[in-house]
C-alpha positions in Angstrom: -37.0 -4.0 31.0 -34.4 -2.4 28.8 -35.9 -0.7 25.7 -34.6 -2.1 22.4 -32.3 0.1 20.4 -34.0 1.9 17.6 -31.6 3.3 14.9 -31.9 7.0 14.7 -33.5 7.2 18.1 -32.4 10.6 19.6 -32.4 9.1 23.1 -29.7 6.7 22.1 -27.9 8.8 19.5 -26.9 11.3 22.2 -24.6 8.6 23.7 -22.6 8.1 20.5 -20.0 10.6 21.5 -19.3 8.6 24.7 -19.1 5.4 22.7 -16.6 7.0 20.3 -14.5 8.1 23.3 -14.4 4.5 24.6 -13.5 3.1 21.2 -10.7 5.7 20.8 -9.3 4.8 24.2 -9.3 1.1 23.4 -7.4 1.7 20.2 -4.9 3.9 22.0 -4.5 1.3 24.7 -3.8 -1.4 22.2 -1.3 0.8 20.4 0.4 1.5 23.8 0.6 -2.2 24.6 2.1 -2.9 21.1 4.7 -0.2 21.5 5.8 -1.6 24.9 5.9 -5.1 23.5 8.1 -4.1 20.5 10.3 -2.2 22.9 10.7 -5.3 25.1 11.6 -7.5 22.1 14.1 -4.8 21.0 15.7 -4.8 24.4 15.8 -8.6 24.7 17.3 -8.8 21.2 19.9 -6.2 22.1 20.9 -8.1 25.2 21.2 -11.4 23.4 23.2 -9.7 20.6 25.7 -8.3 23.0 26.2 -11.6 24.8 26.8 -13.4 21.5 29.1 -10.7 20.1 31.3 -10.7 23.2 31.3 -14.5 23.1 29.9 -14.6 26.6 27.1 -16.8 25.3 27.0 -19.6 22.7 23.9 -20.3 20.6 23.0 -23.1 23.1 22.6 -20.6 25.9 19.8 -18.9 24.0 18.0 -22.3 24.0 18.6 -22.6 27.8 17.1 -19.1 28.3 14.0 -20.2 26.4 13.6 -23.2 28.6 14.2 -21.2 31.8 11.6 -18.6 30.8 9.0 -21.3 30.0 9.6 -23.0 33.4 9.6 -19.8 35.5 7.0 -17.8 33.6 4.4 -20.4 32.5 2.0 -17.7 31.2 4.6 -16.0 29.1 4.2 -16.6 25.4 6.5 -15.8 22.4 9.9 -16.4 24.0 10.7 -19.7 22.3 14.3 -20.3 21.1 13.4 -19.4 17.4 11.7 -16.2 18.6 14.6 -15.2 20.7 16.9 -15.4 17.7 14.3 -13.4 15.7 14.5 -10.7 18.4 18.2 -10.6 18.0 17.9 -10.4 14.2 15.3 -7.6 14.7 17.6 -5.5 16.8 20.7 -6.1 14.6 18.7 -5.2 11.5 17.6 -1.8 12.7 20.2 -0.7 15.3 21.9 2.5 14.3 19.2 3.4 11.8 17.7 6.5 13.5 15.4 7.1 10.6 13.8 3.7 10.4 14.0 2.3 13.9 11.1 4.5 15.3 8.8 3.1 12.6 9.0 -0.5 13.9 7.3 0.5 17.1 4.2 1.5 15.2 3.6 -2.0 13.8 2.6 -5.3 15.4 5.3 -8.0 15.8 3.9 -10.2 13.1 4.1 -7.5 10.5 7.7 -6.6 11.6 8.6 -10.3 11.3 7.4 -10.3 7.7 9.3 -7.1 6.8 12.7 -7.7 8.2 12.8 -11.4 7.3 11.7 -10.9 3.6 13.4 -7.6 2.7 16.7 -7.8 1.1 17.6 -4.1 1.0 17.4 -1.2 3.6 15.3 0.8 1.1 12.9 -2.1 0.8 12.5 -2.4 4.6 11.8 1.3 4.9 9.3 1.2 2.0 7.3 -1.6 3.5 7.4 -0.2 7.0 6.0 3.1 5.8 3.4 1.5 3.5 2.2 -0.9 6.2 1.8 2.0 8.7 0.1 4.2 6.1 -2.2 1.6 4.7 -2.7 -0.3 8.0 -2.1 -3.6 6.2 -2.9 -6.9 7.9 -0.2 -9.6 7.9 -2.0 -11.3 5.1 -2.2 -8.2 2.9 1.5 -7.4 3.7 2.6 -10.8 2.6 0.5 -10.4 -0.6 2.3 -7.1 -1.4 5.6 -8.9 -1.0 4.5 -11.6 -3.4 3.3 -8.9 -5.8 6.8 -7.3 -5.6 5.3 -3.9 -4.9 8.7 -2.4 -3.9 10.4 -3.6 -7.1 7.6 -2.4 -9.3 7.5 1.0 -7.5 11.2 1.6 -8.1 11.6 0.2 -11.6 8.1 1.1 -13.0 6.8 4.3 -11.4 3.3 5.5 -12.3 2.9 7.1 -15.8 1.0 10.4 -15.3 0.4 13.5 -17.4 2.3 16.7 -16.7 -0.9 18.3 -15.7 -1.5 15.7 -13.0 2.1 15.9 -11.8 1.9 19.6 -11.5 -1.5 19.8 -9.8 -0.8 16.8 -7.5 2.9 16.1 -7.0 2.0 13.4 -4.4 0.1 11.5 -7.1 3.3 9.6 -8.0 3.3 8.1 -4.5 -0.4 7.3 -4.5 -1.0 5.8 -8.0 0.8 2.8 -9.4 2.0 1.7 -12.9 0.2 -1.7 -12.4 -2.5 -3.0 -10.1 -2.7 -6.7 -9.1 -6.2 -8.2 -9.4 -5.2 -11.9 -9.1 -7.9 -12.3 -6.6 -10.5 -12.1 -9.4 -9.3 -15.4 -10.9 -10.0 -14.1 -14.4 -9.0 -16.3 -17.3 -6.5 -15.0 -19.9 -9.3 -14.2 -22.3 -12.1 -12.2 -20.6 -14.5 -9.5 -21.4 -14.8 -6.0 -20.0 -18.0 -7.1 -18.2 -16.1 -9.9 -16.5 -13.5 -7.5 -15.2 -16.1 -4.9 -14.2 -18.3 -7.5 -12.4 -15.3 -9.1 -10.7 -14.0 -5.8 -9.3 -17.5 -4.9 -7.9 -17.8 -8.4 -6.4 -14.3 -8.1 -4.8 -14.6 -4.4 -4.0 -13.0 -4.7 -0.6 -9.8 -6.3 -2.1 -9.8 -3.8 -4.9 -9.9 -0.9 -2.5 -7.1 -2.4 -0.5 -5.0 -2.6 -3.7 -5.9 1.0 -4.7 -5.0 2.4 -1.3 -6.6 3.3 2.0 -7.8 6.8 1.1 -9.9 5.6 -1.8 -13.7 5.6 -1.2 -16.1 3.9 -3.7 -18.8 6.3 -5.1 -20.5 4.3 -7.9 -20.4 1.9 -10.9 -21.5 2.9 -14.4 -21.9 6.3 -12.9 -24.4 8.3 -15.0 -23.2 11.5 -16.7 -25.5 13.6 -18.9 -24.0 16.1 -21.3 -26.4 18.0 -23.6 -29.1 15.5 -24.6 -27.0 12.4 -24.3 -26.4 10.0 -21.5 -23.0 8.5 -20.7 -21.8 6.0 -18.1 -18.4 6.1 -16.3 -17.1 2.6 -15.4 -16.1 3.2 -11.8 -16.0 6.4 -9.7 -14.0 6.8 -6.5 -13.1 9.7 -4.2 -9.6 10.1 -2.7 -9.6 11.7 0.7 -6.0 12.8 0.6 -6.2 14.4 -2.8 -9.7 15.7 -2.1 -11.0 14.8 -5.5 -13.1 12.4 -7.6 -11.1 9.6 -9.3 -12.7 8.2 -12.5 -11.5 4.7 -13.6 -12.2 3.5 -17.1 -11.6 -0.2 -17.8 -10.1 -1.6 -21.1 -9.4 -5.3 -21.5 -7.1 -4.7 -24.5 -3.9 -2.6 -24.9 -3.9 1.1 -24.4 -4.8 3.2 -27.4 -4.1 7.0 -27.5 -7.7 7.8 -28.4 -8.9 6.5 -25.0 -7.5 9.6 -23.4 -9.9 11.8 -25.3 -13.0 10.0 -23.9 -11.5 10.0 -20.4 -10.8 13.8 -20.6 -14.4 14.3 -21.7 -15.6 12.4 -18.6 -13.3 14.5 -16.3 -14.7 17.7 -17.8 -18.3 16.5 -17.1 -17.4 15.5 -13.5 -15.8 18.9 -12.9 -18.8 20.8 -14.3 -21.6 18.7 -13.0 -20.4 16.7 -9.9 -17.5 18.4 -8.3 -18.3 20.3 -5.1 -16.9 23.8 -4.5 -14.3 22.6 -1.9 -13.0 19.7 -4.0 -10.0 19.6 -6.4 -10.5 18.8 -10.1 -11.1 15.1 -10.9 -8.4 12.7 -11.9 -8.7 10.0 -14.5 -7.2 6.5 -14.6 -7.2 4.3 -17.7 -6.8 0.7 -16.4 -5.8 -1.4 -19.4 -4.7 -5.0 -19.8 -1.4 -3.9 -21.4 0.4 -0.8 -22.7 3.4 0.2 -24.6 5.4 2.6 -22.4 6.6 4.7 -25.4 3.0 5.1 -26.7 1.9 6.1 -23.2 4.7 8.7 -23.0 3.7 10.2 -26.3 0.0 10.2 -25.4 0.5 11.8 -22.0 3.1 14.4 -23.1 0.5 16.7 -24.7 -2.5 15.7 -22.7 -4.2 18.6 -20.9 -6.1 16.2 -18.5 -5.0 15.2 -15.0 -4.8 11.5 -16.1 -2.6 8.4 -15.9 -2.4 5.0 -17.6 -2.0 1.9 -15.6 -2.1 -1.9 -16.2 -4.2 -4.4 -14.4 -2.5 -7.8 -14.0 -4.5 -11.0 -13.4 -1.5 -13.0 -12.3 1.2 -12.1 -9.7 4.4 -11.0 -11.4 7.7 -13.0 -11.6 9.4 -11.6 -8.5 12.8 -12.9 -9.4 12.7 -11.2 -12.8 11.7 -7.9 -11.1 14.5 -8.3 -8.5 17.0 -8.7 -11.3 15.7 -5.5 -13.0 15.9 -3.7 -9.6 19.6 -4.7 -9.3 20.2 -3.4 -12.8 18.4 -0.2 -11.9 20.6 0.4 -8.9 23.8 -0.5 -10.8 22.9 2.1 -13.5 22.0 4.6 -10.8 25.3 4.1 -9.0 27.2 4.4 -12.3 25.4 7.7 -13.1 26.2 9.1 -9.6 29.9 8.2 -10.1 32.2 6.2 -8.0 31.3 6.3 -4.3 27.7 7.3 -5.1 24.9 5.6 -3.1 21.3 4.8 -4.1 19.2 6.2 -1.3 15.6 5.6 -0.6 14.9 9.3 -1.3 16.2 9.0 -4.8 14.2 5.9 -5.7 11.0 5.9 -3.8 
């Protein structure tokens, strides 16, 4: 009889390293299969593209190819007429782009389909390719970020951070956002801070996905004691990439400058009482229902705390409006650069 597994049993725990090796090999095998599959789709797309460009084939021949493959390779899936044309579009979208084309091999076909079919600009495609790889987004989450217009928001509304935070963590501008979408909470227009707090805890997995992959949840209403008084921090996270605690204070109204003082107080308490020797100073985030950008700029300009102010939005934004603002942004950028200037991804992302 096989002995039942007992958690913490040394006789079984000693095999954990072997199990880890097996799991790692499986992940690598899946990645290898995906890479070869994407390469196959690339080559098929290139072949069809050349045939059509040279007028050796008409569109109807692609349909005949799909029928032939179905008849001669009955177990072969994914080579329907629409998919063959998608492979052609896939190849023609990225051919010649030596910077971006290697990225597509790191994502499954379904994610690639979403990105090259929904992106309107080369910069947008590169942005979502890199983000999907970094955050390991599922197809569902990737489509959600498209609906939330993450690219447009990142370009036209970058995160508002203090000079101290920007100097200590230059990469913070790429990690934090100006606004966070919490439409998954289904909050009414009028709601209390307790509703927001309770909703975020109830949908913590979705909130962590919105924050970013490197965020780890530490605690809610995290207790801090200073002198003889007790305080409670709304939400506390840890960011692995920045190697620091991240305190989030929730405000259901608009941002007010005095909020920064209390947040700075919490950050000082975290650094003195909670921060470990190998960690960087804590970062603070004020998550408000609304904010005036000019008020935010004034408040952050003299702030000595590594902090930022962001909005939470309970409804997905108007993507068409954001796309119009993006076009205006690029037009202004091109004008500033002079005739012949180009807006590159490096200058906007």
